[in-house]
N, C-alpha and C positions, 0 to 999 in steps of 0.2 A: 506409510505401506498402504493400501487399498483402489477402490474402485473410482471414478471418479465418474459416478452414477450415485456415489454414498456422500459426499465431496458437499460440507455444509461451512457457512464464518463462522459456525460456532465451535470442528472440532481444530481445523484454521488455527482459532486464536488456542486451543486445551495444543495445534505443535508446535505454535507462539512457545507458546512457556514452557514446553520439556526441550525445546533449542533451547530456550537465555539458560536452567536450568541446569544442561549439558553446557552449558560454552560459562557460567561460574567455576561450575565442581571441578573444568576442565586449566581453566586462569586462575582458576585463584583468589580472581579475583572480585576488591567488598560489591563494585559497581558495575552496571552493565550498560553501551550505550547499544542503543535498536536502534538501525537499520530501516527501513522500513521502504517498498518502490510500490507506487501504485495503490492498486487492492495492502498487498500486503503494507502499504505504510499506515493505514485509517490499520490491522491487524495488528501491527504496532503501535501505536496509539490508544489502543482500545484494552489491550495487552498488559502499555508502561502505567495505562492509570489504575493498574492493579496492586503493582510492584512496590516493593518496598528497596529495590534495590536498583530501575531505573535509572539512572539518572540524567544522562543524557537521550536525547532522541535524533533520531534525521524524517523531516518524511520526505522524500525524493518521488513526487509530483503524483502525489498523495488523488486518489479516489474518494472520495467523500462521501460522493451519493450516488448507491448505485444503482438505484432507474437511471442516471445519463448512462452508467459507464454498463448495462446491459443495453440499451436503447444502443451507443456506444459498435459493440459487439455484436449488435445483432445487424444494424445496417454494415459491421465489414465481412458478416456471413452473406448477406443478398449481394457488393459489391463483388464476392468470393465467385457467387452463382453466378454472374454474369459473364466478369471474365472467362468459368470454365465452363459454362455452359450448365452447370449443373441444376439450376431452376426443378426441374422433372425428374431428378436422382432427389432431392432434399428428403434427407434424413431429418422429422419431427425433432422439433427439441434441440436437434443438435447448433452448436455455435462453435468457428471456428476445428470442428473436429473432436470437442469433446459436448458429449450429452450436459441438457442442464436440465435439471429436474423441476417439478412446480416447489417444490418444498427451498427449492433454492436460490428459484426467483423471489421466492415471498422475502428472502429473508435480505434480498438486494434490494428488498424494500422500504425497509429499516434505518432508521439514522445512522448512519456510519464515524459521527464526530463522535470522539469519547466524550461523556456526560461530564466526566469528572478527569483532575490533574493528575498526577499517579505522586503518591505522596514524595519520594524521592526527588523526584522531576527536580533539574537545577536548568538544563540550556535545550532550546530546540532548535533544527533549523527547518525550516520548511520550504523546499524546494519547489515553487506549485510552476504551475506550461500554463495559468489563469491568471495574474495575480487577485484582479479583483473578484473570484469565486466567493459568492456568499457563503459555503461549506467549509471557505481557503478562512475566510475571517472569520468566523465559529466556530474555529477548530484550532487558530490562534487563540483569542480573547478565551477560549475554554483551561488551554493546555499557557495560560500567564494566569490562571487564576491564584493559586494559591504562592506567586511571585517566584514564575521562572523565567528566566529571561527568552523571550519567544524572537530570533532571528527571522521575517518573511524574504525570500527573494525569484527573481526569477529566474528558475531550473536552465541555465543555460547548455543546452547538448542538445546532440539531437531525438531526438522520441523513437527507443529504437522500435518498442513494440506494436511502435506504426510503420512496422521497416518491414522488409521482407523475407525470414529468417537465415537468406542464403548470404545477406551483402553481410551481417558481422559484424556492425558497427558498433564500434567503444566512444562511449560520452564520454571523454576524457578530465574535458572541464570539472562538470562535473562531482569527475569519480574527485580529482585534484578538489573541488571547493571542500568537501566531506573533510576532505583527510585532512585539509589546513582548517576546518570549525577544528576538527576531534584536538588534534594538538593545540590550538590556541586552547580549550576549556582542561588541558592536564595542569 
């Protein structure tokens, strides 16, 4: 709970920890498979690095470069403003309807690639939009550095975050791949 103006990557990481703890408590399982999408993938990788129970990790279209993400959001905001002639009504520090504080901008400017892999991490699936991204290669290298089996594949599905929300496209092929990968690791 809380207002978006108070959002921070550090708070979201704490939220992921709370959610992971609750999933473990409710499931009674010893190990977790953490799945994150876009910025959530970077958060999941960072949280997994500090856990002794995250054995599997799925990063779907991970955003490991916060500055690029911020630039993408700003381009999308500019496109929205042009499309709906909102240039004169522009709210300062707003991106796609959400306030973007200076503190949050500063956090996005920092490295999002985890510095170390999680001690329990055995398997990682990275479904990337652009396989050649240096941040993706760097994340794969870090996550494999303690022996985790890291698979990097092209994300085979629609980039739903780039669509109009009313379109409601579900990336079935991606979800099927994630489910199959999870079954393979049991």
